[in-house]
N, C-alpha and C positions, 0 to 999 in steps of 0.2 A: 440387452445382455449378450445375445448371440453376435450382434454386429461388433460390440466392443471386443469380444474374444477373437473374432476374425481379424480385426485390425491389429490386435496385439500379436497374433501369430504371424501376420504378414510383415509387420515391422521387424520382428525377430529374424524372419527369414531373409530380410534385406531386399525384398522385392520393391517396397515403397520407400523411396529415398527422400531426403529433404529437398524441397523444390527451390531452386535459386530465384533471386530477384530478376525481374525482366531486364533484358539487355538495353543499353542505351542506343537509341536510334542513330543511324548515320546521317539521316536527312531525308527530305522528300524525294520521291521518285520523279523521273522525268515525265512530263505530260505527254500523253499519247491520245490523239483524237480517236473516237470510236463511235459506233452506232449503238451504244449501250441503251437499253430500255431504262427509263428513269424508275427509281424505286424509292419510296419514302420510308422504307423499313428502318426502324431504329431499335436499339437494344431493349427499349421499354416495350416494344411490340412483340418481342420474341422471348419465349421462355427458354433459357439455356438448358441444354441437355446435361445429364449427369456426366461429369468429366472427372476421371481419377488421375491425379497428378502422379506420374510414375517416371521420373526423369532418368535419362541416360546420364553418363558421367559428363558433367559440364564443368570443365576445369580450365585453368589458364592454358594448359597444353592443348586442349580441344580448341580454344579460341585462337591460339597461335596457328594450328593446322587449318582452321577456317579461313584465317587471313591469307595464309599461303595458297590455299585452294582458290580463293577468290581472285588473288593477284594473277595466278596462272591462267584462269579461265575468263576473267572479266576485266583484267587490267588494273584493278584497284583492290586494296586489302580490306574488304568489308567483313564485318561480323554479323550485321543485321540486315534486314530487308524492310521495305515498305511493300506489303503484299498487294499484288495486282491480280493474282490468279490462285485458284485452288486446283491442285492436280491430284487425281484419285488413282490409287494403285491397288494391286493385290500382292501378297508376299511370296506367292509360289511355294507356300509352306502351310501346313495345318497346325503348327504349334505356336501359339502366342508367346509362350515362355521362351521358346527357341529363337523366335524373331527378336524379342527384346534383348536376349543375351547377345545376339549377333550385333545389334545396334549399339549396345551399351558402351563398349570401349571407345577410346578416342581414335585409334588408328584403324585404317581399312585393312581387310584381310586379302583383298584382291584389287586389281586395277590401280596399283600404287604408283605406276608411272604417270598417272593423271592426277596425283595428289594423295597424300597420306591420310587425309581426313576420312573418317569412317562414314559409311552410309547411315542415314536415319531419316525419318520423317517427323513431322510435328505431332501427328496423332497416329495411334494404332487401334484399330477396331477389331475386337475378337468376334468369333462366329456367333456368340450369344448377344452381340450388340454392345458389350461393354466398351467404353471409350477411354483410352489412356492417352494422356498428354505427355509426350516424351521430352519436349523442349519448349521454351517460350515461343509464342507464335511469330515473334519478329526475329527469331534467330535464323541465320542463313544455314540451311541444312543441305546435305548432299543426297538428293532423292530423285532428281530428274535432270538429265543433261540439258544444258541450255536454258533451263527455267529456274534453277535454284536461286538466282539473284532476285526473283520477284514473286515466288510462289510458296504457298503453304501446302505441304504434302499430307495426304491421308492414306495410310496403309491399311488394308483389310486382310485379315488372316484368311488364306484360301488360295485357290488357283493353282494348286500343285499339279504339275504335268500339263498345265494349260487348260485345265477343266474349269468351265464357268460355273462355280459352285458357291459363290457368295450368297449369304442367306438373307431372308426377309428381315431378320433382326438387324443385320448390317445395313441393309437399305434404309431402314427407318432411322438408324443412328446417323448414317451419312446425311440423310435429308435434314435432320435436326441440326447437325453440325454445320452443314453448308449455310443454312438459314441463319444460324447464330453467328458464324464468322462474317458473313456479309453485313449483318446488322452492327457488328462490333468494329469492323474495318471497312469503312466506306470506300477506301481505295481499291478494293477488290472488284474487278470487272469481269473476269473470265472464270468459267468452270470447264474443265476438260479431263478426259481420261489420259493416262500416260501414253496410250497407244496413239493419241491424237497429236503428238508432238510436232509432226511435220506440218499440220495445219496451224499450230502455234507460230511456226516460222513465218508463215504468210501473214499472220496478224501483227508481226513485229515484236512478239514477246521473246523470241529466241535471241540469246546472246552467248557466243562461244568463240574464243580466240584460237583454239586448237583446231586446225583444219581436219575435217574427216572424223572428228570425235562425235560419234552418234551411233546409237544401237537401236534397232527396231524392237518395240515392246508390244505385247498383246493385252496388257492389263489396263483396267480391271474387267475387260470383256464388254462387248457391244451391248448385250442385253441389260447388264447392270447400269451402264451409263445412260441408256435410253430411259430406264425407269427413274433414275436419279434426276435427270434433266426434266422429265415430266413432272416430278414431285416438287421441283423448285423453280418452275417456269415463271412464277409470279414474283420472284425475288429481283429480277432485273439484271441477270448475269448473261453475258455473251457466251454462247455455246457454238460448237462446230458441227457440221454435218456428220452424222454417224456413218461409219464405213463397215 
């Protein structure tokens, strides 16, 4: 009864929206040789975490902006990805609702010279560990320069002022989510923190047509990534040296 009342309230408030159908794939990703550890993990082996579908505005206009962004940065007008990496972030904010409202609209509020497509990630994890899915997992989102074409982004509420304050509940949820995504998408090979983007360049994951378009990032913090990598080391994902 309490759950039903809660859902009704959230529906009336507009926080939970109708979740769209998965986007059509553009096609397989190019093959890249790697030293990935083999993993026999399958969806049947992994209990999926509780995921709340809470989509941003996914409209024809957003899809248009996605194609324009992709053409500008990758040379082809893609809307979807074949995921090869999971990139972990923090929001640099302590408000889950504020972050969602920032991601919700189609148009970016800053850095518009690099494309009008708004920033968003595929997942948003609140400090209590609640996992919100903001877009389909195969949607091309703007969350990590050079890596958007091939990566699923997980944002974690926290990191305001650069403080490493992500919670144990978030670590547990990220662990379950990484394991679930790897079992669901066998094409995923890499797990990295946003701050490890330079190492992704060396691995051949980086793709960017605009020279010099790159910004240094600290998220989600070395300590969090060290624990997350340790928690998922049996999954068979390639990780990078921690700095």
